N, CA, C and O of each residue as an XYZ file, in Angstrom:
276
protein
N       2.580      7.568    -13.656
C       1.847      7.732    -12.414
C       2.206      6.592    -11.457
O       2.473      5.470    -11.889
N       2.209      6.885    -10.184
C       2.556      5.843     -9.206
C       1.410      4.862     -8.961
O       0.244      5.153     -9.226
N       1.780      3.705     -8.452
C       0.822      2.675     -8.070
C       0.710      2.709     -6.551
O       1.716      2.657     -5.844
N      -0.527      2.798     -6.054
C      -0.778      2.809     -4.619
C      -1.525      1.544     -4.232
O      -2.326      1.023     -5.008
N      -1.258      1.056     -3.036
C      -1.922     -0.132     -2.509
C      -3.024      0.294     -1.543
O      -2.844      1.203     -0.732
N      -4.161     -0.380     -1.646
C      -5.305     -0.084     -0.793
C      -5.834     -1.374     -0.173
O      -5.599     -2.474     -0.674
N      -6.551     -1.203      0.927
C      -7.211     -2.326      1.605
C      -8.628     -1.892      1.902
O      -8.865     -0.777      2.369
N      -9.573     -2.783      1.625
C     -10.983     -2.507      1.880
C     -11.366     -3.079      3.250
O     -11.247     -4.287      3.457
N     -11.823     -2.240      4.190
C     -12.212     -2.741      5.508
C     -13.517     -3.546      5.477
O     -13.804     -4.290      6.415
N     -14.304     -3.405      4.410
C     -15.581     -4.130      4.325
C     -15.411     -5.585      3.892
O     -16.007     -6.486      4.482
N     -14.593     -5.812      2.855
C     -14.430     -7.186      2.354
C     -13.025     -7.744      2.614
O     -12.745     -8.894      2.274
N     -12.140     -6.933      3.217
C     -10.783     -7.350      3.580
C      -9.864     -7.597      2.377
O      -8.785     -8.166      2.539
N     -10.270     -7.185      1.193
C      -9.444     -7.394      0.007
C      -8.417     -6.274     -0.129
O      -8.657     -5.142      0.290
N      -7.279     -6.605     -0.716
C      -6.240     -5.630     -1.021
C      -6.147     -5.502     -2.531
O      -6.305     -6.482     -3.259
N      -5.889     -4.281     -2.998
C      -5.810     -4.043     -4.435
C      -4.914     -2.843     -4.705
O      -4.632     -2.050     -3.807
N      -4.470     -2.719     -5.948
C      -3.603     -1.632     -6.389
C      -4.382     -0.701     -7.306
O      -5.291     -1.126     -8.018
N      -4.014      0.568     -7.278
C      -4.606      1.559     -8.168
C      -3.505      2.464     -8.697
O      -2.629      2.892     -7.945
N      -3.549      2.752     -9.982
C      -2.646      3.725    -10.579
C      -3.390      5.054    -10.546
O      -4.442      5.211    -11.165
N      -2.819      6.012     -9.806
C      -3.461      7.316     -9.707
C      -2.425      8.399     -9.480
O      -1.302      8.115     -9.063
N      -2.799      9.637     -9.754
C      -1.871     10.740     -9.510
C      -1.506     10.833     -8.031
O      -2.317     10.513     -7.161
N      -0.305     11.265     -7.759
C       0.172     11.382     -6.382
C      -0.756     12.285     -5.559
O      -1.019     12.005     -4.389
N      -1.239     13.341     -6.156
C      -2.107     14.293     -5.450
C      -3.433     13.661     -5.024
O      -4.069     14.147     -4.090
N      -3.858     12.595     -5.687
C      -5.144     11.941     -5.383
C      -4.991     10.694     -4.524
O      -5.961      9.963     -4.328
N      -3.801     10.437     -4.012
C      -3.530      9.177     -3.325
C      -4.448      8.914     -2.135
O      -4.758      7.757     -1.852
N      -4.889      9.951     -1.435
C      -5.739      9.764     -0.254
C      -7.225     10.000     -0.531
O      -8.048      9.906      0.380
N      -7.568     10.301     -1.767
C      -8.974     10.474     -2.129
C      -9.667      9.108     -2.110
O      -9.023      8.088     -2.358
N     -10.962      9.077     -1.822
C     -11.680      7.790     -1.804
C     -11.554      7.054     -3.141
O     -11.574      7.660     -4.212
N     -11.427      5.750     -3.044
C     -11.353      4.903     -4.237
C     -12.287      3.716     -4.015
O     -12.353      3.169     -2.914
N     -12.997      3.327     -5.047
C     -13.934      2.207     -4.936
C     -13.199      0.879     -4.959
O     -12.305      0.666     -5.778
N     -13.580     -0.008     -4.056
C     -13.021     -1.351     -4.027
C     -13.528     -2.108     -5.259
O     -14.735     -2.151     -5.498
N     -12.627     -2.703     -6.039
C     -13.057     -3.442     -7.229
C     -13.777     -4.751     -6.885
O     -14.391     -5.359     -7.762
N     -13.711     -5.191     -5.631
C     -14.326     -6.455     -5.235
C     -15.757     -6.267     -4.735
O     -16.644     -7.046     -5.084
N     -15.987     -5.224     -3.910
C     -17.328     -5.054     -3.334
C     -17.943     -3.685     -3.620
O     -19.123     -3.474     -3.341
N     -17.170     -2.757     -4.169
C     -17.687     -1.444     -4.516
C     -17.664     -0.423     -3.389
O     -18.050      0.727     -3.601
N     -17.223     -0.810     -2.203
C     -17.166      0.107     -1.070
C     -16.239      1.280     -1.370
O     -15.223      1.111     -2.045
N     -16.581      2.462     -0.876
C     -15.740      3.638     -1.050
C     -14.952      3.948      0.217
O     -14.427      5.051      0.367
N     -14.865      2.972      1.139
C     -14.164      3.177      2.402
C     -12.730      2.633      2.375
O     -12.109      2.500      3.429
N     -12.210      2.325      1.225
C     -10.870      1.746      1.120
C      -9.831      2.671      1.735
O      -9.947      3.895      1.667
N      -8.813      2.065      2.336
C      -7.744      2.799      3.005
C      -6.432      2.528      2.298
O      -6.130      1.394      1.926
N      -5.653      3.593      2.117
C      -4.348      3.423      1.479
C      -3.392      2.762      2.455
O      -3.320      3.143      3.624
N      -2.658      1.769      1.970
C      -1.657      1.082      2.781
C      -0.319      1.787      2.633
O      -0.075      2.491      1.654
N       0.535      1.588      3.612
C       1.910      2.070      3.501
C       2.677      1.030      2.699
O       2.761     -0.132      3.099
N       3.225      1.438      1.589
C       3.918      0.516      0.696
C       5.421      0.635      0.873
O       5.960      1.734      1.006
N       6.078     -0.490      0.871
C       7.525     -0.544      0.896
C       8.002     -1.091     -0.427
O       7.316     -1.898     -1.054
N       9.148     -0.667     -0.847
C       9.694     -1.215     -2.075
C      11.157     -1.554     -1.835
O      11.790     -1.041     -0.912
N      11.663     -2.407     -2.663
C      13.055     -2.800     -2.538
C      13.661     -2.955     -3.906
O      12.962     -3.050     -4.915
N      14.961     -2.977     -3.919
C      15.675     -3.197     -5.165
C      16.684     -4.300     -4.947
O      17.105     -4.565     -3.821
N      17.056     -4.923     -6.007
C      18.096     -5.933     -5.949
C      19.175     -5.556     -6.943
O      18.924     -4.833     -7.908
N      20.346     -6.039     -6.706
C      21.436     -5.742     -7.628
C      22.731     -5.564     -6.868
O      22.809     -5.823     -5.667
N      23.713     -5.134     -7.562
C      25.032     -4.965     -6.984
C      25.206     -3.541     -6.515
O      24.747     -2.595     -7.155
N      25.858     -3.404     -5.419
C      26.199     -2.088     -4.905
C      27.478     -1.616     -5.561
O      28.371     -2.420     -5.827
N      27.578     -0.349     -5.821
C      28.794      0.172     -6.436
C      29.796      0.644     -5.393
O      30.892      1.088     -5.736
N      29.426      0.549     -4.130
C      30.307      1.079     -3.107
C      31.096      0.015     -2.367
O      30.517     -0.912     -1.800
N      32.390      0.142     -2.370
C      33.289     -0.664     -1.541
C      33.120     -2.163     -1.693
O      32.736     -2.667     -2.748
N      33.418     -2.858     -0.609
C      33.306     -4.305     -0.628
C      34.602     -4.946     -1.053
O      35.548     -4.273     -1.463
N      34.631     -6.231     -0.951
C      35.817     -6.966     -1.352
C      35.397     -8.175     -2.159
O      34.229     -8.566     -2.158
N      36.335     -8.749     -2.829
C      36.074     -9.934     -3.637
C      35.767    -11.114     -2.725
O      36.277    -11.189     -1.607
N      34.938    -12.032     -3.198
C      34.648    -13.213     -2.392
C      35.923    -13.998     -2.102
O      36.848    -14.026     -2.914
N      35.956    -14.617     -0.966
C      37.143    -15.405     -0.624
C      36.775    -16.873     -0.537
O      35.601    -17.234     -0.461
N      37.771    -17.689     -0.548
C      37.596    -19.127     -0.477
C      38.307    -19.659      0.733
O      39.294    -19.078      1.183
N      37.823    -20.750      1.263
C      38.483    -21.373      2.413
C      39.563    -22.349      1.972
O      40.132    -23.056      2.803
N      39.857    -22.401      0.654
C      40.827    -23.358      0.138
C      42.233    -22.804      0.019
O      43.104    -23.507     -0.493
N      42.496    -21.628      0.445
C      43.836    -21.077      0.317
C      43.791    -19.562      0.365
O      42.744    -18.975      0.640
N      44.902    -18.942      0.104
C      45.011    -17.520      0.242
C      44.613    -16.703     -0.979
O      44.631    -15.474     -0.915
N      44.252    -17.345     -2.095
C      43.973    -16.600     -3.314
C      42.498    -16.321     -3.530
O      42.156    -15.555     -4.430
N      41.610    -16.911     -2.743
C      40.194    -16.649     -2.927
C      39.666    -17.101     -4.267
O      38.646    -16.593     -4.732
N      40.336    -18.040     -4.896
C      39.872    -18.539     -6.187
C      40.342    -17.712     -7.361
O      40.053    -18.064     -8.504
N      41.053    -16.631     -7.125
C      41.526    -15.775     -8.195
C      43.039    -15.901     -8.296
O      43.718    -16.001     -7.274
N      43.577    -15.898     -9.513
C      45.030    -15.964     -9.707
C      45.506    -14.812    -10.519
O      46.703    -14.698    -10.786
């Protein structure tokens, strides 16, 4: 199940909830104050790692070989 981020307008706290995608916009109780007015935030995600597409080997300013022989 996905993790959704919420913000409580009453106590200003942010929290995460694991819930089914279909229930993402249903009311959820704030774990800090108990309010049921929490709003789902727009979440961004990112990944790190190497790209498999194109690119070139790193080069060096010490000569024409870029450190590779």
